[in-house]
PAZAPA-4460 file (N, C-alpha, C; in steps of 0.05 Angstrom, whole numbers, plus 32768, in hexadecimal, padded with zeros to 4 digits):
% residues 75
    n_x    n_y    n_z   ca_x   ca_y   ca_z    c_x    c_y    c_z   seq   type   mol
   8635   87D0   887C   8647   87D2   8893   8643   87B8   88A3     1      X     A
   8659   87AC   88AB   8657   8793   88BA   866C   8793   88D0     2      X     A
   8665   878B   88E9   8676   8789   88FF   8682   876C   8900     3      X     A
   869D   876A   8901   86A9   8750   8902   86BA   8750   891B     4      X     A
   86B6   873A   892C   86C4   8737   8944   86DB   8724   893F     5      X     A
   86F4   872A   8948   870D   871D   8941   871B   8717   895A     6      X     A
   8727   86FF   895D   873A   86F8   8971   8755   86F5   8962     7      X     A
   8769   8704   896C   8782   8706   895F   8797   86F5   896D     8      X     A
   87A6   86E8   895D   87BE   86D7   8967   87D7   86E3   895B     9      X     A
   87E3   86F6   8968   87FC   8703   895B   8814   86F1   895F    10      X     A
   8827   86F4   8950   8841   86E5   8951   883E   86C8   894B    11      X     A
   882B   86C0   893B   8826   86A4   8933   8839   869D   891D    12      X     A
   883F   8683   891C   8852   8679   8906   8846   867B   88EA    13      X     A
   882C   8673   88E9   881F   8674   88CF   8807   8684   88D0    14      X     A
   8804   8698   88BE   87EB   86A8   88BF   87D3   8698   88B6    15      X     A
   87BC   869E   88C2   87A3   868F   88BB   878B   869D   88C4    16      X     A
   8773   8697   88B8   875B   86A0   88C3   8748   8689   88C5    17      X     A
   873C   8686   88DE   8729   8670   88E3   8711   867D   88ED    18      X     A
   86FA   866D   88EA   86E0   8677   88F5   86D9   8665   890C    19      X     A
   86CD   8672   8920   86C1   8664   8937   86A4   8671   893C    20      X     A
   8691   8669   892D   8677   8675   892F   8679   8691   8922    21      X     A
   8672   86A6   8931   8673   86C1   8928   868F   86CE   892B    22      X     A
   86A0   86C0   8939   86BC   86CA   8940   86D1   86C1   892A    23      X     A
   86E1   86D2   8923   86F6   86CD   8911   8710   86CC   8920    24      X     A
   871F   86B6   891E   873A   86B4   892B   8750   86BA   8918    25      X     A
   875E   86CF   891A   8772   86D8   8906   878D   86D5   8913    26      X     A
   87A0   86C4   8908   87BA   86C1   8911   87CC   86D0   88FC    27      X     A
   87DD   86E0   8908   87F0   86F1   88F7   880C   86EE   8903    28      X     A
   8820   86F1   88F0   883D   86EF   88F8   8846   8706   8908    29      X     A
   883A   871D   8903   8845   8737   890E   8841   8737   892C    30      X     A
   8852   8745   893B   884F   8746   8959   883B   875B   8961    31      X     A
   8831   8758   8978   881D   876B   8983   882B   8782   898F    32      X     A
   883A   8790   897D   8849   87A9   8986   8845   87BF   8971    33      X     A
   8840   87D6   8979   883F   87EE   8968   882A   87ED   8952    34      X     A
   8815   87DE   8958   8800   87DB   8944   8804   87C9   892D    35      X     A
   881C   87B9   892D   8823   87A7   8916   880F   8792   8913    36      X     A
   8807   8785   892A   87F3   876F   8927   87D8   877A   891D    37      X     A
   87CF   8791   8927   87B6   879D   891E   87B6   87A1   8900    38      X     A
   87CC   87AC   88F6   87CD   87B1   88DA   87CD   8797   88C9    39      X     A
   87DA   8783   88D5   87DB   8768   88C5   87C0   875C   88C6    40      X     A
   87B1   875E   88DC   8795   8753   88DD   8783   8763   88CA    41      X     A
   8786   877B   88C7   8777   878C   88B6   877B   8784   8899    42      X     A
   8794   877F   8892   879B   8776   8877   8790   875A   8872    43      X     A
   8793   8748   8886   8789   872C   8882   8769   872D   8880    44      X     A
   875C   873D   888F   873F   873F   888C   8736   8749   8870    45      X     A
   8744   875E   8868   873C   8769   884D   8742   8755   8839    46      X     A
   8756   8745   8839   875C   8731   8825   8748   8719   8826    47      X     A
   8743   8711   8840   872F   86FA   8844   8713   8702   8839    48      X     A
   870B   871A   883F   86F1   8723   8837   86EE   8730   881D    49      X     A
   8705   8732   880F   8709   873C   87F4   86FC   8759   87F2    50      X     A
   8705   876B   8804   86FE   8787   8804   8719   8795   8806    51      X     A
   8718   87AF   87FE   872F   87C0   8800   8735   87C5   881E    52      X     A
   874E   87C8   8826   8755   87CB   8841   874A   87E4   884C    53      X     A
   8743   87F8   883B   8739   8811   8846   871C   880D   8851    54      X     A
   870F   87F8   884A   86F6   87F2   8854   86F6   87E2   8870    55      X     A
   870D   87DB   8879   8710   87CD   8894   8718   87E0   88A8    56      X     A
   8709   87E4   88BC   870E   87F7   88D2   870E   87E9   88EE    57      X     A
   8722   87EC   88FD   8723   87E2   8918   8714   87F6   892B    58      X     A
   86FF   87EC   8937   86ED   87FE   8948   86F0   87F7   8965    59      X     A
   86FB   87E0   896D   86FC   87D9   898A   8712   87C5   898D    60      X     A
   8722   87C8   89A3   8735   87B4   89AA   8750   87B8   899F    61      X     A
   875A   87D1   899C   8773   87D8   8992   878B   87CB   89A0    62      X     A
   8788   87C7   89BA   879E   87BC   89CB   8798   87A0   89D7    63      X     A
   8783   8795   89CE   877C   877B   89DA   877B   8765   89C2    64      X     A
   8777   874D   89CA   8777   8737   89B4   875A   8735   89A8    65      X     A
   8746   873D   89B7   872B   873E   89AB   8726   8759   899F    66      X     A
   8720   875A   8985   871D   8772   8977   8701   8772   8968    67      X     A
   86F9   878A   8960   86E0   878B   8950   86E8   879D   8939    68      X     A
   86E2   8795   8920   86E8   87A3   8908   86CD   87A9   88FA    69      X     A
   86CB   87C1   88EF   86B3   87C7   88DE   86BE   87C3   88C0    70      X     A
   86AD   87B6   88B1   86B2   87B2   8895   869D   87C2   8886    71      X     A
   86A6   87D9   8879   8694   87E9   886A   868C   87DC   884F    72      X     A
   8673   87DF   8847   8669   87D7   882D   866D   87B9   8827    73      X     A
   866C   87A7   883D   866E   878C   8836   8656   8781   882B    74      X     A
   8658   8772   8815   863F   8768   8807   863F   8749   880A    75      X     A
***
C-alpha cells in the first residue's frame, strides 16, 4: 500500500502527469463537477502506475485540488 499526494488541475486543455518531488501534478480535461475530475484522476493514476483502477482509492481531498490516493499492492 502506498500513499500518493496529487495536485489536480481540472479543465485543462491537454491531460498530463508531472512530478514535483513526491507530489504528482495531474491535469485532466474533465471539469471539477459531480466527481468527474476525481474519476478522471483515478483513471490517469491507474494507467500511469500500470495498476487496475480498482486498486486506486481516493482517501482525502474529494472537494479540493490537493488529494491523497492510496494505491493497493503497488510493487
